DRENZA-966853 format. One line per field, with one value per residue (C-alpha): residue number from 1; y negated, x, z negated; residue in one letter. Coordinates in steps of 0.1 Angstrom, whole numbers, always signed. Each point is the difference from the previous one (the first is absolute). Last residue first. Layout:
N
resi	[NUM|...]
c2	[Y|...]
c1	[X|...]
c3	[Z|...]
resn	[A|...]
END
This chain:
179
resi	[179|178|177|176|175|174|173|172|171|170|169|168|167|166|165|164|163|162|161|160|159|158|157|156|155|154|153|152|151|150|149|148|147|146|145|144|143|142|141|140|139|138|137|136|135|134|133|132|131|130|129|128|127|126|125|124|123|122|121|120|119|118|117|116|115|114|113|112|111|110|109|108|107|106|105|104|103|102|101|100|99|98|97|96|95|94|93|92|91|90|89|88|87|86|85|84|83|82|81|80|79|78|77|76|75|74|73|72|71|70|69|68|67|66|65|64|63|62|61|60|59|58|57|56|55|54|53|52|51|50|49|48|47|46|45|44|43|42|41|40|39|38|37|36|35|34|33|32|31|30|29|28|27|26|25|24|23|22|21|20|19|18|17|16|15|14|13|12|11|10|9|8|7|6|5|4|3|2|1]
c2	[-371|-21|+20|-15|-35|+8|+15|-29|-26|+18|+3|-36|-12|+22|-16|-34|+7|+12|-31|-23|+20|-5|-37|-4|-9|+16|-7|+19|-9|+22|-17|+23|-14|+19|+13|-7|+8|-2|+35|+23|-25|-19|-30|-6|-25|-6|+14|-13|+26|-15|+23|-11|+6|-7|+28|+35|+19|+12|-5|-33|+19|+22|-31|-16|+31|+1|-37|+3|+30|-18|-32|+17|+19|-31|-20|+25|+21|+10|+29|+34|+23|-24|-3|-32|-28|-12|-31|+3|-29|-3|-18|-8|-19|-11|-19|+15|+24|-29|-19|+30|+22|+13|-7|-28|-13|-3|-25|+4|-27|+0|+37|+18|+20|+35|+5|+26|+8|+25|+25|+30|+10|+30|+19|+37|-4|-21|-38|-11|+26|-9|-37|+8|+20|-28|-26|+20|-24|-35|-18|+29|+9|-36|+6|+25|+22|+24|+10|+14|+37|-4|-2|+4|-15|-22|-19|-28|-33|-28|-14|+3|+32|-4|-38|-9|-33|-31|-23|-28|+7|+34|+23|-5|+23|+6|+26|+4|+21|-4|+32]
c1	[+274|-31|-18|+24|-9|-37|-1|+20|-24|-31|+13|+11|-35|-16|+22|-8|-37|+2|+20|-27|-27|+16|+5|-37|-20|+27|+32|+28|+34|+29|+31|+25|+35|+14|+33|+25|+36|+32|+2|+19|+11|-32|-12|-34|-11|-37|-33|-30|-27|-33|-25|-35|-27|-36|-14|+12|-14|+34|+3|+18|+28|+6|+2|+24|+22|+2|+8|+26|+17|+2|+12|+28|+10|+0|+20|+28|+20|-31|+16|-18|+30|+15|-33|-19|-2|-30|-1|-33|-23|-28|-33|-29|-32|-30|-31|+3|-29|-23|+10|-5|+29|+15|+35|+9|-36|+3|+29|+22|+15|+32|+7|+2|+31|+16|+36|+19|+35|+22|-24|+7|-15|-7|-16|+4|+29|-22|+7|-34|-17|+19|-7|-37|-1|+16|-24|-31|-11|+16|+18|+19|+14|+12|+26|+20|+16|-29|+13|+32|-12|+2|+38|+12|-30|-8|+33|-8|+14|+5|+32|-12|+7|-23|+2|-28|+8|-21|-1|+26|+8|-10|-28|-36|-20|-37|-26|-37|-24|-36|-15]
c3	[-288|+3|-28|-26|+11|+2|-35|-14|+15|-12|-35|-2|+12|-26|-28|+15|-2|-36|-9|+16|-17|-34|+6|+8|+31|+21|+20|+15|+14|+13|+14|+16|+4|+29|+11|+28|+6|-20|-15|-24|-27|+3|+21|+15|+26|-2|+13|-20|-4|-13|-17|-8|-26|-8|+22|+6|+30|+13|+38|-5|-18|+31|+23|-25|-1|+38|+4|-28|+18|+34|-15|-19|+31|+21|-26|+4|-25|-20|-18|-1|-6|-26|-19|+9|-25|-19|-22|-20|-7|-24|-2|-23|+7|-20|+14|+35|-4|-10|+32|+22|+9|+33|-14|+24|-2|-38|+4|-30|-22|-21|+1|-34|-1|+0|+12|+18|+11|+19|+14|+22|+33|+23|-29|-5|-24|-22|-3|+13|-21|-32|+6|+5|-32|-20|+15|-10|-27|+4|-28|-15|+34|+4|-28|+21|-26|+3|+34|-16|+2|+38|+0|+36|+18|-30|+1|-24|+14|-26|+16|+36|+20|+30|+4|+22|+18|-2|+30|+3|+36|+13|-7|-12|+23|-4|-10|-7|-19|-13|-14]
resn	[R|A|A|V|I|L|R|A|F|V|R|L|C|E|A|L|G|A|K|A|E|A|K|T|P|G|C|A|T|L|Y|V|T|A|G|L|D|N|L|D|A|A|R|A|R|R|I|V|L|D|V|R|C|C|R|L|P|V|E|R|M|R|A|C|L|K|R|C|D|Q|E|A|K|F|P|S|N|W|V|Q|D|S|R|M|L|V|D|I|Y|C|A|I|A|F|K|A|E|D|G|S|A|S|L|E|D|G|D|V|Q|G|P|V|F|V|D|T|K|S|T|W|V|P|S|G|V|N|N|L|Q|L|L|V|E|A|L|G|P|L|L|R|T|E|A|I|E|D|V|R|W|P|E|D|R|V|N|V|F|G|P|W|Y|G|E|I|V|P|M|D|G|G|I|E|F|E|W|D|A|E|M]
END
């Protein structure tokens, strides 16, 4: 699995708003996960959101979206030209739980480097994960979070979706195991 990370903090860079107007609090009200429209677009997304927001997870999620990326570079997903014919992607805004807060760029970088190294060990082709460290605001924090972009491709739309579902499962498993 391909994985990388970067910082996008300061200036006019996007900020993760933890409690935005459409926020569904899956960590406190897991039964509401089906209210998130994106869970109907991507098989397995609801289960991943539940896992990431579970009491045993070091993170919680504030927002997600599913989309078709404009153009993908097969090399960036370890895919041949035929395998990169169709692509699908999603992002998940991830914030650390209060006892795990990234209160320094160094800690965020360290955690992202470790997670990317573990993801690269997973023999999963045709997908990649990009962690973008950003400023994050919520009622109980003003620190750092990450927008996690997950992308998969395949020779058919169904195979691209299946690849993204597997990529999401691997990502969630590794995040929860990091605790």
